[in-house]
ZADO-1210 file (C-alpha; in nm, 4 decimals, padded with zeros to 6 digits):
<atoms>
<atom x="00.0000" y="00.0000" z="00.0000" code="UNK" pos="1"/>
<atom x="00.2803" y="00.2420" z="00.0869" code="UNK" pos="2"/>
<atom x="00.4562" y="00.1718" z="-00.2442" code="UNK" pos="3"/>
<atom x="00.1342" y="00.2492" z="-00.4307" code="UNK" pos="4"/>
<atom x="00.1058" y="00.5817" z="-00.2475" code="UNK" pos="5"/>
<atom x="00.4641" y="00.6727" z="-00.3371" code="UNK" pos="6"/>
<atom x="00.4190" y="00.5787" z="-00.7038" code="UNK" pos="7"/>
<atom x="00.0912" y="00.7683" z="-00.7330" code="UNK" pos="8"/>
<atom x="00.2478" y="01.0951" z="-00.6157" code="UNK" pos="9"/>
<atom x="00.4428" y="01.1443" z="-00.9400" code="UNK" pos="10"/>
<atom x="00.1406" y="01.1783" z="-01.1684" code="UNK" pos="11"/>
<atom x="-00.0209" y="01.4095" z="-00.9117" code="UNK" pos="12"/>
<atom x="00.2908" y="01.6297" z="-00.9054" code="UNK" pos="13"/>
<atom x="00.2882" y="01.6337" z="-01.2845" code="UNK" pos="14"/>
<atom x="-00.0727" y="01.7521" z="-01.2911" code="UNK" pos="15"/>
<atom x="-00.0105" y="02.0141" z="-01.0220" code="UNK" pos="16"/>
<atom x="00.2832" y="02.1427" z="-01.2267" code="UNK" pos="17"/>
<atom x="00.0768" y="02.1472" z="-01.5445" code="UNK" pos="18"/>
<atom x="-00.2076" y="02.3348" z="-01.3771" code="UNK" pos="19"/>
<atom x="00.0336" y="02.5870" z="-01.2246" code="UNK" pos="20"/>
<atom x="00.1945" y="02.6584" z="-01.5647" code="UNK" pos="21"/>
<atom x="-00.1420" y="02.6887" z="-01.7367" code="UNK" pos="22"/>
<atom x="-00.2843" y="02.9119" z="-01.4643" code="UNK" pos="23"/>
<atom x="00.0209" y="03.1395" z="-01.4806" code="UNK" pos="24"/>
<atom x="-00.0059" y="03.1674" z="-01.8585" code="UNK" pos="25"/>
<atom x="-00.3828" y="03.2211" z="-01.8518" code="UNK" pos="26"/>
<atom x="-00.3656" y="03.4925" z="-01.5847" code="UNK" pos="27"/>
<atom x="-00.0814" y="03.6624" z="-01.7726" code="UNK" pos="28"/>
<atom x="-00.2682" y="03.6420" z="-02.1040" code="UNK" pos="29"/>
<atom x="-00.5908" y="03.7934" z="-01.9710" code="UNK" pos="30"/>
<atom x="-00.4072" y="04.0701" z="-01.7869" code="UNK" pos="31"/>
<atom x="-00.4862" y="03.9588" z="-01.4319" code="UNK" pos="32"/>
<atom x="-00.1158" y="03.9404" z="-01.3452" code="UNK" pos="33"/>
<atom x="00.2001" y="04.0623" z="-01.5132" code="UNK" pos="34"/>
<atom x="00.5493" y="03.9240" z="-01.5528" code="UNK" pos="35"/>
<atom x="00.6832" y="04.1523" z="-01.2786" code="UNK" pos="36"/>
<atom x="00.4650" y="04.0011" z="-01.0082" code="UNK" pos="37"/>
<atom x="00.5771" y="03.7436" z="-00.7561" code="UNK" pos="38"/>
<atom x="00.2608" y="03.5401" z="-00.8146" code="UNK" pos="39"/>
<atom x="00.3451" y="03.4783" z="-01.1811" code="UNK" pos="40"/>
<atom x="00.6941" y="03.3509" z="-01.1066" code="UNK" pos="41"/>
<atom x="00.5797" y="03.1558" z="-00.8009" code="UNK" pos="42"/>
<atom x="00.3313" y="02.9671" z="-01.0181" code="UNK" pos="43"/>
<atom x="00.6145" y="02.8960" z="-01.2618" code="UNK" pos="44"/>
<atom x="00.8373" y="02.7623" z="-00.9834" code="UNK" pos="45"/>
<atom x="00.5558" y="02.5353" z="-00.8624" code="UNK" pos="46"/>
<atom x="00.4991" y="02.4181" z="-01.2184" code="UNK" pos="47"/>
<atom x="00.8681" y="02.3551" z="-01.2745" code="UNK" pos="48"/>
<atom x="00.9041" y="02.1533" z="-00.9551" code="UNK" pos="49"/>
<atom x="00.5995" y="01.9393" z="-01.0249" code="UNK" pos="50"/>
<atom x="00.6880" y="01.8675" z="-01.3857" code="UNK" pos="51"/>
<atom x="01.0590" y="01.8157" z="-01.3192" code="UNK" pos="52"/>
<atom x="00.9893" y="01.5564" z="-01.0498" code="UNK" pos="53"/>
<atom x="00.7335" y="01.3888" z="-01.2758" code="UNK" pos="54"/>
<atom x="00.9757" y="01.3844" z="-01.5707" code="UNK" pos="55"/>
<atom x="01.2554" y="01.2458" z="-01.3533" code="UNK" pos="56"/>
<atom x="01.0303" y="00.9612" z="-01.2426" code="UNK" pos="57"/>
<atom x="00.9474" y="00.8733" z="-01.6017" code="UNK" pos="58"/>
<atom x="01.3098" y="00.9319" z="-01.7188" code="UNK" pos="59"/>
<atom x="01.1946" y="01.1946" z="-01.9686" code="UNK" pos="60"/>
<atom x="01.5235" y="01.3837" z="-01.9825" code="UNK" pos="61"/>
<atom x="01.4304" y="01.6565" z="-02.2342" code="UNK" pos="62"/>
<atom x="01.1393" y="01.7551" z="-02.0078" code="UNK" pos="63"/>
<atom x="01.3626" y="01.7377" z="-01.7004" code="UNK" pos="64"/>
<atom x="01.6000" y="01.9862" z="-01.8622" code="UNK" pos="65"/>
<atom x="01.3393" y="02.2310" z="-01.9921" code="UNK" pos="66"/>
<atom x="01.1401" y="02.2359" z="-01.6684" code="UNK" pos="67"/>
<atom x="01.4491" y="02.2598" z="-01.4490" code="UNK" pos="68"/>
<atom x="01.5787" y="02.5560" z="-01.6515" code="UNK" pos="69"/>
<atom x="01.2302" y="02.7131" z="-01.6535" code="UNK" pos="70"/>
<atom x="01.2302" y="02.6889" z="-01.2740" code="UNK" pos="71"/>
<atom x="01.5774" y="02.8438" z="-01.2494" code="UNK" pos="72"/>
<atom x="01.4623" y="03.1343" z="-01.4653" code="UNK" pos="73"/>
<atom x="01.1576" y="03.1848" z="-01.2427" code="UNK" pos="74"/>
<atom x="01.3734" y="03.1721" z="-00.9288" code="UNK" pos="75"/>
<atom x="01.6111" y="03.4308" z="-01.0789" code="UNK" pos="76"/>
<atom x="01.3129" y="03.6517" z="-01.1637" code="UNK" pos="77"/>
<atom x="01.1821" y="03.6221" z="-00.8071" code="UNK" pos="78"/>
<atom x="01.5247" y="03.7228" z="-00.6778" code="UNK" pos="79"/>
<atom x="01.5375" y="04.0252" z="-00.9106" code="UNK" pos="80"/>
<atom x="01.1873" y="04.1349" z="-00.8081" code="UNK" pos="81"/>
<atom x="01.2760" y="04.0937" z="-00.4419" code="UNK" pos="82"/>
<atom x="01.5974" y="04.2993" z="-00.4812" code="UNK" pos="83"/>
<atom x="01.4153" y="04.5763" z="-00.6690" code="UNK" pos="84"/>
<atom x="01.1471" y="04.5974" z="-00.4016" code="UNK" pos="85"/>
<atom x="01.4067" y="04.6034" z="-00.1270" code="UNK" pos="86"/>
<atom x="01.6006" y="04.8757" z="-00.3101" code="UNK" pos="87"/>
<atom x="01.2846" y="05.0889" z="-00.3448" code="UNK" pos="88"/>
<atom x="01.2240" y="05.0626" z="00.0302" code="UNK" pos="89"/>
<atom x="01.5666" y="05.2122" z="00.1092" code="UNK" pos="90"/>
</atoms>
């Protein structure tokens, strides 16, 4: 039973990642968020984590690479946004 629970987490993480990416893109496309907001990049980090873990489980290396890099880009963007906000406060 425990092994089944472990194995079933990977598809769930994949779907969470997919939904996070799609939600980020939808909200960006309809103008509800913009690319300078933490929420947009946070959704991309969540998506990248979910889909990277899922792709690792299924040994889908091209998707591991693209989602890992996508996540790194989102993390860098979060860092830049954070630094800009901190700089404005000073």
